N, C-alpha and C positions, 0 to 999 in steps of 0.2 A: 066557465070551464072550457078548454080548447076543445074544438072538434077532435074527432078520433083519427082522422087523416091528416098527416103531417102537410100534405099541400096546401090544406085550407089556411095554414098558419100565414100564408102570403098576404091574406087580407087584415092581419092584424097590423096595429098601429106600431109596435114595438119593434125597433130596428134590430136590437139583438134576436129577438124572436125570429124574424126573417132570416138572419144571418145562421142561425142555429138550424132553422128548417131547410135553408138551401145546402148546408152541409149534411145534413141526414137525407136529402134527397139524392144527392150524389157522393156517397161517402167514399167510394174508391178514387173518384176525381179528386175530391177534396183531400185525400191523404197523398195522392200521387202529387198535387200542386205543392203541397207543405213539404214533401220530401225533395223535390226539386228546388224549391227555395232554400231548403236546409243546405242541401249539397252545394248549391250556387254561392251561398253565404259561407259556408265552411270553405269551398275552394278558393275564394276571394281572400278570406281571413288568413288561410295558410301560406298564400302567396305574397300577402301585403302586411303581415302581423308586424306591428313595429310598437316597441314600449319605450319610455323614458323614465328613470328611476331619479331623474332630477327634482328634488323636491322643492327646489327654488322656482320652478314653473308654476307651482301652485299657488303662488301669492303675487298679487298684482304689484306691478312695479311702481304705480302711481301714489301708493302707501307713503307718508311721509318718513316713517321709520324704515322702510323698505328702501327708499331712495338714500337715506343715509348709510344704511349698510352697503349699497352698490358702491357708493362713493368712497367708503373705507375699503372695500375691496378693491377699488382701482388704484388707489394710493399706496396700498400695502399688498399687492398681489402674492407676495412670497408668505404671506400668513393666512392665506385662503386655501381651503381644501389640502390641510396638511397631513401628512403621514409623519409620526415621530416614532423614530427607532430608539429604543432604550437598551443599551448596551451595559450589562453587568458583569463585573469580573471578580475573581476570586482575590486578585491582587490589584493595585493601582496599575502596574505595567500591563497586566492582560487587559485589563478594560480599555487602557490608552491604545494598545496595539489593535486590539480587535475593532475599536471604532475607527480608526486610522486606516486599517485595511479594508473595511467594510465601505467606508467612505469612498475610497478610490474606487473600489469594484461599482458601486451604485453611480459614480459619476460617469462611468462608461457606457450607461443605458440612457442616453437623452431622449430617445424615442418613448421611454416608459416613465423617467423621473425627470424632473425640472428642477433648477435651483438646489442642488444637494449641498449642503453645508453643514458644519458644526458649530453651535453657539457657543459652545465650551472647549472649543480645541482648534488645532489648525496651525498653519505658520505663525500667525500674529502672536498666539498665545504662547508658542513654543519660545519666541524670541523675547515677547515682553509679559508673560503671565506673571511672573515674580514681581513685578511692579504694580500690580493690580491688587496684591494682597494688603491686608491692613499691616500697618509699621511693625506691630507687636510680632505677626506671624513671620514677617521677612527676618525680623531679628533673631527670633528662636531658631528659622531654617539656617540662617548663617552660622550662629553658634554649632548647631549640630554639624554642620559641613566642616568647621574647624575642628571640633572634637573627633570627628571620624576621619581626618586627614591622615593619620598613621595607617588606618585601615584602607582608605581608598588610595592613596598613592600606589603601593605594590599592584593593586587590582587593576588600576588604570594602565600601568605598564604591561602586565600579564593578566588579562581579563580570561583567565581558564582556572581549572580545578588546582593547578599548581600556583597560580597566583593567589587563590584563596587561602591555601595552606601556608604561603609565604607572608600573606597578611596577617593571619592568626599568629605565626610566629613571631612577627615584628610588634604585635599588639602585647603578646605575652613576654616579650623581653622588655618591653616598656613597664610592664606591672612588676617585674622582677628588679629593675632599676629605680622603682618607685617614681617613675614618669607619668603613671595612671593607676587608677584603682580597679581592682576586680569587679568591685559592684558597677562601674561605668560599662563594663563588657559583659556583664553576667547576661542580660537580654539579648544580645547579639549571638552570643556562643549558645544559648539556649534555643534560639530560633534554628540556627545552624544544624545543632544536634538533633532537633526534631525532624528536620527537612532530610538529614542523612538516614536517619533511622527509617522513616517512610518510604524512602527510595530502595533500601536494604529489603525492607519487608514487602516490596512490590507494590505498596499502595499509593493510589495518586497524591501528589503532592504538588504545592504551587508556591514558590520563594518569591519573596518581594523584598529587593533593596531599600525601597521607601520605608518598609515597615520595620526593617532591621534597624535604623537610627532614628525611629520615632518613640516617644515616650507612652504612646497610646496607638491600639489597634487602629487601622484605618476605618474610617466611617463611611457613610453611605456617599457623601460628597467626593471622597478619593475614589470610590469604587464604582462609580456610575458615570456613563458618557451617554450625549444625546446626539442623534444625527435628524435633521429636519429636511423634507423635501415636498414637492408638490408633484402628485402623480398623474399621469395622463388617464382620464377617466372615459370609460364607455358606459353611458347611460342607456344604451340599448341593453344592457345587462341589469339585472336585478341587484347584483352588487358591483357598482361602476369601477371599484378600484381593486377588483380582484386580480387582474392581470400584474398589476404593480406590486401588490403585496406578494402575490405568489413569487414573483421575481426577486423581492428583498429576501425572502426566505430562502429561496434556492441559492442566492449567494451567499447567506449565511453558513447553509451546509457545505457548500463547495470549500469556504474558508475555513471549516471545522470550528465554527464558532458555537460550541455546544456546551453543556455541563460537564461532559467528559473532558474538555479541554479547558476547563475553568472560566468559561464564558458563557453568558445567557443572553440571548438577543429576544426582545419583546417587541411588540407594535402597538401603538396606541394613536391618538388623534382623532379628528372628526371623521376622515375617510375609513379606517379600519373599524371604528366603534359603529359608524352608519351600516357598514357591509355585514357587520356582524349581526347587528338587528335584523337586517333583511334576510340574512342567510338563516337565522332561527326560524323565520317564517316559512321557510321552504323544506326544513328539516323535517323528515317523516311525513310529508306531504300526501305520500301515496298510501301510507297506513291510514292517516287520519281521514283521507277522503273515503276510503273504503269503508271504514268504520261508519263515517257519517251517512254513507250511502245505505248501509244496511239498516241504520236507524231510522233512516227516512223511509225505506220500505216497511219495516215494522210498525213505524207511526202510521203510515198510509193504511196498513192492513187492518189495525185498530179502529181507524176512522170510519173506512168505506166497507170492509169485510168482503171485498170483491177484487179478485186478481186482474179481472177485465178492467175494472176502474183504476186500479193500482197502476197497470200499465199505460192506460190512456193519460193518467196525470203525468207518469214520468215521460211518455215520449212526447207529450204537448209542451211540458217544461223544457225538454232537451232541444226540441225544434225552436221553441221561441227564444232560447239562449242563443242557439247559432246564429239565427236570424239577426238578433239584436246586436250580436258582437260583430257581424259583417256590416251592418248599417253605420254601427259606431266607428269602425275603421274607414269607411266609405267617407264619412263626414267629417269626422276629425283627423284622420291621417294617422293616428297613432293613439295608443294609450297612455295614462299616466298612471300614478299609483292610487290615486281616488278611483280611476276608471276600473281598475281591478275590482275594487270593493263592490262593483255591481253585480259581480258574479254570485256570491252568496246572496246577496239582497234579491237578485232576481229570483233565484231558486227558491228562496224562502216565501217571496211573495207569491210565485207561480205555484207553488204546491198548495200555499194557502188558499188561493183562488181556487185551485182545481177540487180541493176537498169541498168548499162551500157549494160549487157547482155539482158535484157528485152527489152530496147528501141532499140538495135540493132536489135534484133529479130522482133520486130514491122515494123522496116524500112525495114528489108529483106522481111516481110510478104507481102508487098505491091507489090512485083515483083515476088513472088512465090505462086503456087496454093496448095502448101502442107506445112503444118506446120513443118514437120520433115525436110524437105529440108531447111526451113527459120532458124532451129533452127541450124543445121548443118553449114549453112553459118554465121550465128552470132557468134558461137563458132569459126570457122575459121577466122572471122573479128576481133574479139577483144579477142580471147584467149591467144595469145602470148604476147600480151601487158599486159593484166591482170596478167597473169602469171609472167612476168618480174616486175610489181608492187607489187606483193605478196612476 
């Protein structure tokens, strides 16, 4: 059993007992030094804090599969770190127009977006797209155009409501003269009638000339367009692509590409998906942190049943966390995503170690007349095992 006076602990062979005894001999000096170290580390961390969210840095570049991945990225940079903009329209015309206008707007942001292009549209497809269709579809489209010639001719000459009425008059005259069947124009007439009715009733309506002369309603292939680009990534942000994706959404709003105007714009691809994953971690962080702190205090109270010991554990853990963070930034220069994980790990281990020390202290206190001696005995009893566990 240790002597009653803490000063005699210095004669013991246990290093942890001597450290604890020194702290209990000069408690205010020990507390002052700890606070000064924490303040210095906190000040350094606030001035030099840096975080990289680049997950590629977590993997060694000398691994064979990683070298293959880097070679692929070097040869096909346009496919690396993509943002894919999906434009859906109520009609094929709205989808095409929305994608074309948004593409032009995004190309005007070279500082944020690189290599903006459409894999399914653009000048090349405008001039040669028909040649890329299967022969059967080309023949069917040509036949439809020939059949619609009596209707399209007047519209081409006068693309207005008057032209529409004139085209309908021409088609109906053809039916009267036996040059066309009423069944052939039943679907276009029904579509026009429905459109006129919705307009008169004040309901939103979207009319498609392509659907007018098609046997079947437009499918997803006709109503969907894609825009690909590589964003400028800011890895100092937990969501590196936020600036770029926010700019894309703002451009879509400015162009009125929204459901009210028959267009829906969505973002997908590696960058938005990764940003959303990391953003989910940050959502509700304040509430979750407060709840965890409350649960931690309750757990500590149930473990040690002493407000002073609970405060000592929390203060010691906080000081240790701040000092460790400062040392980490001093040595490594910046944190990565794995480094951030040390925060809950440190708190968990620190609280666990604190509970063990406090429980051992209370046990030693039953056989000691002096708190300083009991603290030294607790340090000697659990110090080596906790140091090994740490």
